[in-house]
C-alpha positions in Angstrom: 108.7 -46.4 223.4 107.6 -47.4 219.8 108.4 -50.9 218.7 111.5 -50.7 216.5 110.2 -51.0 212.7 112.0 -54.4 211.5 111.4 -58.0 212.8 114.4 -60.4 211.7 113.0 -63.6 210.5 115.6 -66.6 210.1 114.8 -69.1 207.6 117.0 -72.3 209.0 114.5 -75.5 208.2 117.3 -76.6 205.1 118.6 -80.2 205.8 122.2 -79.3 205.1 123.5 -82.3 202.9 125.5 -79.9 200.3 127.4 -79.0 203.3 127.7 -82.7 204.5 126.1 -82.1 208.1 124.4 -79.1 210.2 126.2 -76.3 208.9 124.8 -73.5 210.8 126.1 -75.3 214.0 129.9 -75.6 212.6 132.5 -72.8 213.8 133.1 -70.0 212.1 136.6 -68.6 214.3 135.5 -69.3 217.7 131.2 -69.8 216.8 128.7 -71.1 215.3 127.6 -69.9 212.3 124.2 -69.2 213.5 125.6 -67.6 216.0 127.7 -65.1 214.0 124.5 -64.3 211.8 121.9 -63.8 215.0 125.1 -61.1 216.2 124.3 -59.2 212.7 121.3 -58.0 213.8 120.8 -58.7 217.6 122.9 -55.0 218.5 120.6 -53.2 216.2 118.1 -50.3 217.2 116.1 -50.8 214.3 115.0 -54.1 214.9 112.5 -55.5 217.2 113.0 -59.1 217.6 114.6 -62.6 215.6 112.5 -65.6 214.6 114.4 -68.7 214.0 112.5 -70.8 211.9 113.4 -74.6 212.0 112.9 -77.8 213.2 111.4 -78.4 216.4 113.8 -81.1 217.2 116.7 -78.3 216.7 115.0 -75.6 218.8 117.3 -76.6 221.7 120.8 -77.0 220.1 120.1 -74.0 218.1 119.2 -72.0 222.0 122.4 -72.8 223.2 124.4 -72.7 220.1 123.4 -68.5 220.2 123.6 -68.4 224.0 120.6 -65.4 223.4 120.9 -64.2 227.2 123.6 -62.3 226.4 121.0 -60.2 223.8 119.0 -58.1 225.2 116.6 -58.6 221.8 114.2 -61.4 222.1 114.7 -64.7 220.3 112.3 -67.1 219.4 112.0 -70.2 217.6 109.0 -71.5 215.7 108.8 -74.5 213.3 109.9 -74.6 209.6 108.5 -76.0 207.2 108.8 -78.3 203.8 110.4 -75.7 201.6 111.5 -72.9 202.1 108.9 -70.4 201.5 106.5 -72.0 203.6 109.4 -71.7 206.7 108.8 -68.0 205.9 105.7 -68.0 206.0 105.1 -70.3 209.1 107.4 -67.0 211.1 105.7 -64.6 209.2 102.2 -65.1 210.8 103.2 -65.7 213.7 101.0 -63.2 216.1 104.6 -61.7 217.9 105.5 -60.2 214.7 104.1 -56.5 215.0 106.4 -54.4 213.3 105.7 -52.7 210.3 108.2 -54.4 208.4 110.1 -57.8 208.0 113.7 -58.7 206.8 114.3 -62.6 205.6 117.8 -63.6 206.0 119.6 -66.7 204.6 120.7 -68.0 207.8 124.1 -69.2 206.7 125.2 -65.9 205.7 127.4 -64.5 208.8 129.1 -62.3 207.3 126.6 -59.5 205.9 128.3 -56.2 206.1 126.4 -53.9 207.9 126.1 -51.3 205.2 124.4 -54.0 203.1 121.6 -54.2 205.9 121.6 -50.9 206.5 120.7 -50.0 202.3 118.1 -53.1 202.6 116.4 -51.5 205.7 116.5 -47.7 204.3 115.3 -49.1 200.7 111.5 -50.9 202.2 111.0 -48.1 204.4 111.3 -45.9 201.8 109.8 -48.0 199.0 108.5 -51.0 200.6 110.4 -53.7 199.7 113.9 -54.2 199.0 117.0 -56.5 198.8 120.6 -56.8 198.1 122.0 -57.3 194.4 125.5 -57.6 192.8 125.9 -57.8 189.3 126.6 -61.0 187.9 130.4 -61.0 186.9 130.8 -64.5 185.0 130.8 -65.2 182.1 126.6 -67.3 181.3 126.4 -70.7 179.8 123.0 -72.2 179.0 123.8 -76.1 178.7 121.8 -78.9 176.6 121.7 -82.1 177.8 122.2 -85.4 175.7 123.2 -89.3 175.7 127.0 -88.2 175.3 126.6 -85.2 178.0 126.2 -81.6 178.4 126.7 -79.2 175.5 126.8 -75.4 175.6 124.2 -73.9 173.2 124.3 -70.5 173.4 126.2 -67.9 176.0 124.0 -66.0 178.3 123.5 -62.0 177.7 124.3 -60.6 181.6 123.6 -57.3 181.3 121.4 -56.4 183.9 121.7 -59.8 185.4 122.5 -59.7 189.3 122.6 -62.6 191.7 119.9 -61.9 194.6 121.3 -62.0 198.3 119.2 -61.4 202.0 118.1 -59.7 204.1 115.2 -59.2 201.6 113.2 -56.5 203.5 109.2 -56.0 203.1 106.9 -54.1 204.6 104.8 -57.1 207.1 101.1 -56.5 205.1 102.8 -56.5 201.8 104.6 -59.5 202.0 101.9 -61.6 203.9 99.2 -60.7 201.4 101.6 -61.7 198.5 102.0 -65.0 200.1 98.4 -65.5 200.5 97.6 -64.4 196.9 100.3 -67.2 195.8 98.8 -69.8 198.3 95.0 -69.3 197.1 96.2 -69.2 193.0 98.7 -72.5 193.8 101.5 -70.3 192.7 104.2 -71.7 195.7 105.7 -74.6 193.7 108.8 -73.0 192.1 109.6 -70.3 194.5 113.0 -69.7 194.8 113.1 -66.6 197.6 110.6 -64.1 199.5 111.6 -61.0 196.6 109.9 -63.7 194.0 106.4 -63.7 196.1 106.7 -59.9 195.4 107.0 -60.0 191.9 105.0 -62.8 191.4 102.2 -60.7 193.2 103.2 -57.3 191.3 105.3 -55.6 193.9 107.4 -53.6 193.1 111.2 -54.9 194.7 114.0 -52.4 194.9 117.5 -53.5 194.0 120.4 -52.2 196.8 123.7 -52.4 197.1 124.9 -56.1 197.7 128.5 -57.6 198.4 131.2 -60.0 197.5 131.6 -60.8 201.3 127.8 -61.8 201.6 128.6 -65.6 201.4 125.7 -67.9 201.8 127.0 -71.1 203.1 126.3 -74.4 201.3 129.2 -76.4 200.8 132.5 -77.2 203.1 134.4 -75.1 200.7 132.3 -72.0 201.9 132.8 -72.3 205.2 137.0 -72.1 204.7 136.3 -68.7 202.7 133.7 -67.5 205.3 136.9 -68.0 207.9 139.2 -66.3 205.8 136.6 -63.3 205.3 136.1 -63.1 208.8 139.6 -63.1 209.7 140.0 -60.1 207.4 137.1 -58.1 208.7 138.4 -58.1 212.1 142.3 -57.6 210.8 140.6 -54.6 209.0 138.9 -53.2 212.3 141.4 -54.0 214.4 143.5 -50.8 212.5 140.4 -48.6 212.3 
């Protein structure tokens, strides 16, 4: 049997300071946030395994939180790093990742629609690198700081500006090579996501359709929104 094309990497080494605790253990309608995120991928036939990259002291707690015995898919843990980029790179170096493609997904994005995942997977298989995005809807202001406060400097043209989401998907070899190139050139200091790694390495990345439902839980109020969205999705599914 051929190996499924994607391995899923879930970076989960953050401190949760803005949330006020471990957001991945927070309850999202009867299960932890992390369990809901794992469920997005654990039943997909195009995924070979899930790798959760976090601090070793969380291995057992997260294992219990997701109850991996209910899934056929292998779920592995590996130590994370200090920054997001080296957390992902630590996972990417694992010998167990033998799939042609990897998908890096924020562990705190538990509500990603299947259509968003499908589109990003397909984009990566066709073009080597892809990520979901949504157009920036807000009016953006550039501010200047002074001794008396923050002041509006100018309005930023938002045409062509999109918000990056996950899963960010890449041919495995391409992303590994891109990381190693940036590390060798000491260009990792300001990395914020994996698409930026590809960008700085000169790898074209396709933008696929994201969703406003694909929220990332960062603050406590985000959990309330996630609970409302989950209930909405559950209700819509029961009508079908």
